[in-house]
C-alpha positions as CSV (number, residue, x, y, z in Angstrom):
1,M,-24.6,49.9,112.7
2,K,-24.3,49.9,116.4
3,I,-22.5,47.3,118.6
4,R,-23.7,47.0,122.2
5,D,-24.3,44.6,125.0
6,L,-27.4,42.6,124.5
7,T,-30.2,42.4,127.1
8,S,-32.5,39.6,128.1
9,A,-35.0,40.9,125.6
10,N,-32.5,40.1,122.8
11,I,-31.9,36.5,123.8
12,D,-34.5,34.9,121.4
13,A,-33.1,36.9,118.4
14,A,-29.5,35.8,119.4
15,A,-30.5,32.2,119.7
16,A,-32.2,32.3,116.3
17,L,-29.1,33.7,114.8
18,W,-27.0,31.0,116.4
19,H,-29.3,28.3,115.1
20,Q,-29.1,29.9,111.6
21,S,-25.3,30.0,111.8
22,G,-25.0,26.3,112.8
23,L,-23.5,27.1,116.2
24,T,-26.0,25.3,118.4
25,R,-26.1,21.7,119.5
26,P,-29.1,19.7,120.8
27,W,-27.6,19.1,124.2
28,N,-26.9,22.8,124.9
29,S,-29.4,25.6,125.4
30,P,-28.2,28.7,123.7
31,E,-30.8,30.7,125.6
32,R,-29.4,29.6,128.9
33,D,-25.8,30.2,127.7
34,A,-26.8,33.8,126.8
35,Q,-28.6,34.5,130.1
36,R,-25.6,33.1,132.1
37,A,-23.3,35.5,130.2
38,L,-25.6,38.5,130.7
39,D,-26.0,37.7,134.4
40,G,-22.2,37.3,135.0
41,D,-19.9,39.9,136.3
42,T,-17.1,38.8,133.9
43,S,-19.1,38.1,130.7
44,T,-21.5,39.6,128.2
45,V,-23.0,39.1,124.8
46,L,-22.3,41.8,122.3
47,G,-24.7,42.4,119.4
48,A,-24.5,44.3,116.2
49,F,-27.8,46.0,115.3
50,L,-28.7,47.3,111.8
51,E,-31.5,49.7,112.8
52,E,-33.4,47.4,115.3
53,R,-32.4,44.1,113.7
54,L,-29.8,41.9,115.3
55,V,-27.3,40.9,112.6
56,G,-24.3,39.8,114.6
57,T,-23.3,38.5,118.0
58,V,-20.3,37.5,120.0
59,M,-20.3,36.1,123.6
60,V,-17.2,37.1,125.6
61,G,-16.0,36.4,129.1
62,H,-12.9,35.9,131.2
63,D,-11.4,34.3,134.3
64,G,-9.3,37.3,135.2
65,H,-6.4,36.2,133.0
66,R,-7.6,34.5,129.9
67,G,-10.6,35.6,127.9
68,W,-12.9,33.4,125.8
69,V,-15.0,34.1,122.8
70,Y,-18.1,32.1,121.9
71,Y,-21.1,32.3,119.5
72,L,-19.5,34.6,116.9
73,A,-22.3,34.8,114.4
74,V,-23.2,37.0,111.4
75,D,-26.6,37.0,109.7
76,D,-26.4,35.4,106.3
77,S,-27.4,38.8,104.7
78,M,-24.3,40.4,106.2
79,R,-21.6,37.8,105.4
80,G,-18.7,39.2,103.5
81,T,-19.2,42.8,104.8
82,G,-16.4,42.7,107.5
83,L,-19.0,42.4,110.3
84,G,-17.3,39.2,111.7
85,K,-14.0,41.1,111.9
86,R,-15.8,44.0,113.6
87,M,-17.4,41.7,116.2
88,M,-14.1,40.1,117.0
89,A,-12.5,43.6,117.4
90,A,-15.4,44.5,119.8
91,A,-14.9,41.3,121.8
92,E,-11.1,42.0,122.0
93,N,-11.7,45.6,123.1
94,W,-14.2,44.4,125.8
95,L,-11.5,42.0,127.1
96,R,-8.8,44.7,127.0
97,T,-11.0,47.1,128.9
98,N,-11.5,44.4,131.5
99,G,-7.7,43.9,131.9
100,V,-7.5,40.5,130.2
101,V,-4.1,39.7,128.6
102,K,-4.9,36.8,126.3
103,V,-8.0,35.7,124.3
104,Q,-8.8,32.1,123.3
105,L,-11.5,30.5,121.3
106,M,-12.5,27.0,120.2
107,V,-13.3,26.0,116.6
108,R,-14.3,22.5,115.6
109,S,-11.3,20.9,113.9
110,D,-13.1,20.2,110.6
111,N,-14.4,23.8,110.2
112,D,-11.8,24.9,107.7
113,L,-13.6,28.1,106.6
114,V,-13.8,29.4,110.2
115,L,-10.3,28.3,110.9
116,G,-9.1,30.4,107.9
117,F,-11.2,33.4,109.2
118,Y,-9.4,33.3,112.5
119,E,-6.0,32.8,111.0
120,H,-6.6,35.9,108.9
121,L,-7.3,37.8,112.1
122,G,-4.0,36.6,113.6
123,Y,-5.2,33.7,115.7
124,E,-2.8,30.7,115.7
125,D,-3.0,27.1,116.8
126,A,-1.9,27.1,120.4
127,N,-0.9,23.5,120.2
128,V,-3.0,22.5,123.1
129,Q,-5.9,20.1,123.5
130,V,-9.2,21.1,125.1
131,R,-10.6,18.4,127.4
132,S,-14.1,18.5,128.8
133,K,-16.2,16.8,131.4
134,W,-20.0,17.2,131.9
135,L,-20.7,18.4,135.4
136,I,-24.4,18.4,134.8
137,Q,-26.0,15.8,132.6
138,A,-26.7,17.3,129.2
139,T,-30.4,17.6,128.3
140,S,-31.8,17.4,124.8
């Protein structure tokens, strides 16, 4: 298995994996999210490939101080193999290489299974609230 940066040619496969994993929302285009990350100087999407098949992803980026992780997804056939842990390690290494000192992520409050996964990896509740405001009207 090889983990590497995705290219634009991999976006459709990544979006399909994100849909399969329940990470997408109707008002947000995962294809546009992926392309923005690939086009940015401070972001990327990492993919795990089993031969030529995309079986895992993680989007990672930073603002120079804090890093963020999004779209961690593992193909159903690879669940329980440690691939999620490997993808997070790859994201953390990417951030370290880029001089980032702290990594953050968001998990929906009712997603107990995923919260447990991140707790097992050493992520803790930062006791903060995330607030948001749409700058561009969401499309569905």
